[in-house]
C-alpha positions in Angstrom: 3.4 3.3 9.9 1.5 0.6 8.3 -1.9 2.1 8.5 -5.4 0.9 7.8 -8.9 1.6 9.1 -12.1 -0.2 9.9 -14.2 1.2 7.1 -17.5 1.5 9.1 -15.7 3.9 11.5 -13.8 5.8 8.8 -11.7 7.8 11.3 -8.1 8.8 10.8 -7.2 7.8 14.3 -8.0 4.2 13.4 -5.5 4.3 10.5 -2.6 3.1 12.6 -2.5 -0.7 12.4 0.9 -2.3 12.2 1.4 -4.9 9.5 2.7 -8.2 10.8 6.3 -8.8 9.6 5.4 -12.1 7.9 2.7 -10.4 5.9 5.0 -7.6 4.8 7.6 -10.3 3.8 5.0 -12.3 1.8 4.0 -9.1 -0.1 7.6 -8.1 -0.8 8.5 -11.6 -2.0 5.7 -11.7 -4.5 6.7 -8.5 -6.3 9.6 -7.9 -8.8 11.0 -5.0 -6.8 14.0 -3.3 -8.2 15.6 0.2 -8.2 14.8 2.8 -5.6 11.9 1.8 -3.2 10.0 4.0 -0.8 8.1 2.9 2.3 6.0 6.1 2.9 4.7 5.0 6.3 7.5 3.1 7.9 6.1 2.7 11.4 8.1 -0.1 13.1 9.7 -1.2 9.8 7.7 -4.3 8.9 8.1 -3.4 5.2 11.1 -1.1 5.3 13.4 -3.5 7.1 12.8 -6.2 4.5 12.8 -4.1 1.3 15.7 -4.9 -1.0 18.4 -2.5 -2.3 18.2 1.3 -2.5 15.4 2.3 -0.2 14.0 5.4 1.6 11.2 6.0 4.0 8.7 8.5 5.4 7.0 8.5 8.7 4.7 11.3 9.7 5.2 10.7 13.4 9.0 11.2 12.9 8.6 14.4 10.9 9.0 12.9 7.4 5.6 13.6 5.7 4.9 11.5 2.6 3.0 14.4 1.0 6.2 16.5 1.1 8.3 13.7 -0.6 9.2 14.7 -4.1 12.0 12.4 -5.2 11.2 9.9 -8.0 11.2 6.2 -7.1 10.8 3.0 -8.9 8.5 1.4 -6.3 6.3 2.4 -3.4 5.4 -0.5 -1.1 3.4 -0.3 2.2 0.1 -0.5 4.0 -1.2 3.1 3.5 -3.7 5.0 5.6 -7.1 3.9 4.3 -9.0 7.0 5.5 -7.1 9.2 3.0 -6.4 6.5 0.3 -7.5 8.6 -2.7 -5.2 11.5 -1.8 -2.5 9.0 -1.0 -2.7 7.4 -4.4 -2.8 10.8 -6.2 0.5 11.7 -4.7 2.0 8.2 -5.3 1.2 8.5 -9.0 3.4 11.7 -9.2 6.5 10.1 -7.8 6.5 6.3 -8.5 6.4 3.9 -11.5 5.2 0.9 -9.5 2.9 1.0 -6.5 1.9 -1.9 -4.3 -0.5 -1.2 -1.4 -1.8 -3.6 1.2 -5.5 -2.7 1.2 -9.0 -4.1 1.0 -9.1 -4.5 -2.8 -12.5 -2.7 -3.1 -10.5 0.5 -2.3 -8.9 0.2 -5.8 -11.4 -1.7 -7.8 -14.9 -0.5 -6.8 -14.8 3.3 -6.8 -15.0 5.0 -10.1 -13.2 8.2 -8.9 -10.1 6.2 -7.9 -10.1 4.3 -11.1 -10.3 7.6 -13.0 -7.4 9.1 -11.0 -5.3 6.0 -11.8 -6.1 6.1 -15.5 -5.5 9.8 -15.8 -2.1 9.4 -14.2 -1.2 6.7 -16.8 -1.3 3.7 -14.5 -2.9 0.3 -14.9 -3.5 -2.6 -12.5 -0.9 -5.2 -13.2 -1.8 -7.8 -10.5 -4.1 -8.3 -7.6 -3.1 -10.6 -4.8 -5.8 -11.8 -2.4 -5.1 -13.2 1.1 -6.9 -14.0 4.3 -6.9 -11.2 6.9 -4.6 -11.9 9.8 -6.6 -12.5 13.0 -3.7 -11.6 15.3 -1.0 -9.0 15.2 1.3 -9.8 18.1 2.5 -6.7 20.1 0.0 -4.3 18.5 -3.7 -3.8 18.2 -5.5 -6.6 16.3 -5.9 -6.4 12.6 -9.4 -5.1 11.7 -11.8 -7.8 10.6 -14.3 -6.2 8.3 -15.6 -8.6 5.7 -13.8 -7.1 2.7 -11.2 -9.0 0.7 -7.7 -8.1 1.9 -4.8 -8.1 -0.5 -2.4 -5.9 -2.4 -2.8 -4.3 -5.8 0.2 -3.7 -8.0 -0.3 -0.7 -10.2 2.3 0.2 -12.9 2.8 3.3 -14.9 2.0 2.6 -18.6 0.6 -0.9 -18.1 -2.4 -1.7 -20.3 -2.4 -5.5 -20.3 -4.6 -8.0 -18.6 -5.0 -8.0 -14.8 -3.5 -11.1 -13.2 -5.3 -12.4 -10.1 -3.3 -14.4 -7.6 -4.8 -16.0 -4.5 -2.3 -16.7 -1.7 
């Protein structure tokens, strides 16, 4: 599932917020995705159904737990559960070379423990994309409005260059 939480509540049951298909497509279209791609929280398929090429998925509610996934992939792309984001990233670093998560960007850029985890795993931030939070999410519960900058952060194994900022 595309998962996120309202940070002030910080409860796992608030993690399930389906990403609008147009937003998943926008994200996918901005990234140079190639090789094997994993959507670790498929949900209704907003990301998975639009990913190119060789792809795989996990979905906890369907018995495919991301934390049990051990295959190596070139990319992981999704909206992860924000309440367990650090643990989520730690596992991602073990299996992927490129990671792009739809998240409030402060989740990646403002917490020293998460930055340390990323650096110790040999990753660098390649690009940060910022967008306006969707106000509506037809057919599911509304997208949380929280005042933090929404976007996706592309992290790449071995990257040490400048971080590119793109406002969409």
